[in-house]
N, C-alpha and C positions, 0 to 999 in steps of 0.2 A: 787377895780380895778384901775390900774395905769392910770394916766392922759395921754392922747395921745397928741403927738406933732401936729402942724398944718399940717405937711407933712403926718403924719399917718392918721389923720382925713380925709384929702383929698383923700388918697388912698382907705380908707374904703368906703367913700361916692361914689367914682368912681366905685367901684365894686358893691355896692348896687344899685346905681341909673343909672349907665351907661349901655351901650349895650355890655355886656360881654358874649361871647359864650364859647363853650367847648375849642376851640383853645386858647382863651384868658385865660381861667382858667388854662389850662396846662402851659402856659407861666408864669402865676403868681406863680403857685406851684413850677416850676423849679427855678424861681428867688429867692423865699423864701428859698428853699433848698440850693441854691448856697451861700446865705448869712448866712447859718447855723441857720436860724430862724424856720425851719420846718424839722421834721424828716420824717414823712409819711403823705400822703394825698391821698385819693382815689376819683376819678371822677366817676360819674354815668356811668354804662355800660362799664367801663374799665375792663380789666382782673382781676385787683386787687380788684374789687368790690364784687367778689364772697364771700359769707359768709364762714368763716373758717370751721365751722362744716360740711357744704356741701362739701367743698373742701377736707377735711380729709377723709370723707366717700367715695368720688369718688377716691381719691388717693389710698386708701387701699381696693379697690374693685377688686377682682381677674379678673372679666370679662371685666371691663371697665377702669382699671387703665392704664394711659399712661406710668407710671413708670414700671409696671409689663411687659407691652408690649416691652418696650425698653430693659429691662434686658433679656427677653427671646429671643429677636431678635438678640442679640449679643452673645448668648450662655452662659450667666451667670445664675447661679443657684438661684432660688427663689421658695419657696414652698407655697402651699395654706394654710397650717396650720400657717405658719409664718405671712402671710398676714392677716389671720383671727384674730390672736392674736393682731396684731398691730391696726387693726380697733377697736377691743373691748377696747383696752387701750385708744384710742382716745375718744371713746364715753363715757367711764366711767370717765376719769381723765382730759379731756380737754373741758368739757361741758361749762365752764364759758367763753370761748372765741368763742363759736360756732356762735354767732350772729355778731361778729366783722368781718369786711372785711379783707381778707387776706393781702391786702396792708397796713393795719394799725397795724398789729402785729409787735412788735419790740423785740429785744433781751432782753430788760428789762422785758417784759412780761414773757418770757421763764425762765429767771433767778429767777424771783420772785416766779413762780409756782414751780420750782425745789426746792426752799427753803421750800415752804409749804409742798410739798410731803415728803421731808426728815425729817421734824421736827414735823409734826402734824399727828395724826391718820387719816387713809383714809379708804374709803369703800373698802372691799375686799369680793369677792364672795367665799363662803365656799362650802364644800361638803355636808353640812346639807341641808335638805329640809323641807318646811313647809307642812301643811296638804293638800295643793293642789299639792304637788310635785314640787314646784318651789324652786330654790336654794335660800338660805338665805345669806344676806349680813351682814357683821360685820365690825366695825371700828377697825383697827389695825395699828400699825406702819409698814411701808413697809421696806423690805430689800433694802440695798444700790443698788444692781444690778437691782432690780425691778424699783426703782426710775429712774435709768439711762435709762432703756429700755422704760419706759413711756415717758421720755423726748425725746428720740431718735425717738419714733413714730411720734412726732410732727416735730422735727427738720429735719428729713429725708425728710418729705413732703415739709417743708418750704424751704429747700435747693433746691429741684427740682423747686419749684415755683420761687425762685430767679433766678435760671439759665435759666428759660424759660419765664422770663419777666412778671410774675404775680405780683411780688412785687419788689420794689427797696431796701427793707430793708434786711440787713444781719441779720437773726435771729438765726444763728447757730454757728458763730465763737466766740471764747473766752469764751465759757461756761465751768465753772469748775464743772465737774461731781463728784458724790459721790465716795469716796474711797471704794473699795470693798476688803474685807478680805475673801480670799477663805475659804469655809467651809471645815473643816477637814473630810475627807472621811474615814469611817470605812472599813477596809479590814479584812475579816476573815482570821484566820490562817488555814493552811492546815488540822490540826487535827479537827478544828471546822467544816470545810466544809465536811470532811470525816464523822463526826458524823451526820451532817445534812442529807447527802445523804444515810446514812445507815438505816434511819427509813422510814416507810411508810408515804406517803403524802396523803392529802385529795383528790388530783387530780393528776393522773399519768402523764397527758400531761404537767402540770405545772412543775412537777419534772424533766421530760426529757428536757424541754425547759431551765430551770435553769441550769441543768447539762451541756447542750450544751454550754451555755454562759460561764460557769465556766471553761470548758476545751478548749475553743477557743477564749474567749474575744470578742465574737460577740455582737453587739448591739441588743436590743430587735427587732427593725424593720428588722434587717438582719436575725435574727432567724425566725421571722414570714414569711419572703419572701422565705425561703428555699423550693426548689422543689427537686423532686427525682433526676433530672439530675444534681443537684449541688453536689451530693455525689460521690467522687472518692473512690478508694480502701483504701487509707490511708489519705485522705484529703477532706476538704470541700472547694468548690469554692464559694466565696462570690461575687455574680453578681448583686444582687438587695437589696433594702431595701423597707419595706412596711410602708406607712403612711396612716392614715384614710382618709384624704382628697385627697392626691396625688396618692394613689394606689401604684403600683410598680414604683420605681424610682432607679436611680443609688445610690450606697452606698455613704456615706459621703466622701467628698474629691474627688468624681467623678471617682474613679478608682476601678476596680475589684481586688480581691486578692485571694490567696489560703492559707488555714490554715491546717497544719499537725494535724491530729486528731486521738486519740486512736481508733483502729479498732473495739473494742467492742461497742463503742459509735456509730460508723458508722452503725453497724449492727442494733442497737436499732432504729436509725432513719429510716433505710430502712423498718423495721417491722412496724413502726408507719405509714409510707407512704402507706404500703400495706393495711392498714385498711381504707384508704380514699375511700369513696363510688364511686369516679370517677377515681379510680386507672387505669382502663383499657381504659379510654376515652381520657386521656390527660397526660401531664407531671404534676403529681399531687403535690399539696402542701403537705409538710410533716406534718405541723401543720394546718390541714384543719378545715373548719367550715361548717355549713349547706349550705352555699352558695358556689357553684362550683368555682367561680372566686375570692373568698376572703379567706385569711387565718384566723385562729382563734388566740387565745392568747390575748396579750395586758395586760391590768391591772389585768386580772384574774391570770396571772402568778405572779404578785407582791403580790396579796392578799394571794395566796397559800403559797408563800415564807414566808410571815410574820407569818402565822399560824404554819408553820413547824418549824420556828425558836423558837417559844414559846414552841412547843411540844418537841423539842430537848433540851430545857432548856438552850439555849444560850442567857441568859439575856442581856449580853453586846453587842449583835448584833442587838438590836432592831431598829437601824437606817439603817440597810442594805436594799438595794433595788436591783431590777434586774440589774440595771446598774452597781452596785458595783462589779458584777462578772468580768466586763471588767478590773477593777483595780486589782482585785484578780489575774486574769490571767497575767496581765502585771507585777505586782509586783513579782510574783513567777518566771516568765520567765526571768525577768531582772537580777535576781541573778545568772542565769546560762547560759546566752547567750549574745553575742554582741548586743548592742542596735540597730545597723543598720540592722542586720538580723531580730531582733524582729519586727521592723517596717514593714517588709514584711507581717507579719501576722496581726498586729493590725490595720494597715492602718493609723497610725499617720504620720504627715508630718512636723516634727519640725526640723529635721536635714538638714543643707544646702546641704549636699552631697547625700541626699536620692535619688533624681531623677537620679543622675549619677550612684549611686550604684545599684538602682533597674534595670537600663538598662543592667547591667552586672551580675545580680544574677545568681547563678548556682544551679543545682539540689543538689550539695553537701551541699549547705547552707540549702536547704529545708530538706534534710535528717538529718542534725544536729538538726534542729528545731523539727523534728519528734521524734528523740531519746529523747530530753529533755522533750518534751510534754508528751510522753508515760511514762517516768520516774516519772514526777511530778503528772500528772492527771489521770494516769491509775488506781491509787488506789481509785479514786472517782467512777469509773465505775464498780460497783459491780454486777456481774452476779447473777441472781436469785432474785434480789430485784426490778426488773422492769418488768411489763407485756410486755415490748418490747424487753426483752433479750431472748436469746435462752432457758434459763432455767426458764423464767417467765411464 
């Protein structure tokens, strides 16, 4: 320990032996910070004294989070599933700072842990279960994007804490995040897709759901959310998306859209809806479940897709998932249609002129989309090979 000067000794003795209260302690801390001799210090019962673990739990709690309330109050989008994931990440990967007061966390703590996450194997929950049915954890290297999201689960909360006076430490600026290399997405060829949909599947509903996504580019949640009223004569109106925790919500990017769809597929979807036990009581879900107010589907559609890919002998398509149909649709349509018109159907919002263009879209553009869609995807909708077709 370094030898203290006479002035330093006197200051320490004054603090230890003198009549120093909270106000005095605050003044001392401020003075030390002004001199650059102190980065962070937390006084008892101050906002920054809250333990970081408790704060992160509170911050990522859907019912009690001030952050969630603020987002919803100004009309910004935030979903329960996202909040649940961020809370789980904080509990699993930020436990080592859970007992440290919020006001003592520094950007050095964040950078050091980011480095550990990026370079050392971490606990990861798997789909495997033990004898008691509990999920099994394994140590694995994390993907770069996963590391970034884990860090953001903490820095998002600490940024809010900084802006709201819980800490004076900037724990979020100047962080160098991991470089993310986008994974190469496998997109089926049209002939591979035609072969896949020409064979019987183990589950007819899954086949129809995958076919719907392939011919429309709809996301899984959007297909799940389809009601009978969303079917037009030659198009599908995408008005909602379904999420397990949020229920029905607006589609991604917050806007509804319509997708020109082969008429035979529209007919199959109508026949599927007619089999809904509550068909005559309400506007029925097309992909219904035993529960009147919830749709079916979800991961069952992915599992059936994987089995059917193996059955069809498409060995190089093993990484294809339900979401890949969106890329299949976009890739095939993009070769035949102006990208601004295509965005009317896909719901992408990357072009600067999209909003201006969308405000002036015409039925002629939709008709052009319909002609291209029928030409490309009509061959996938094979009458007689689905229990939901006229000949099925």
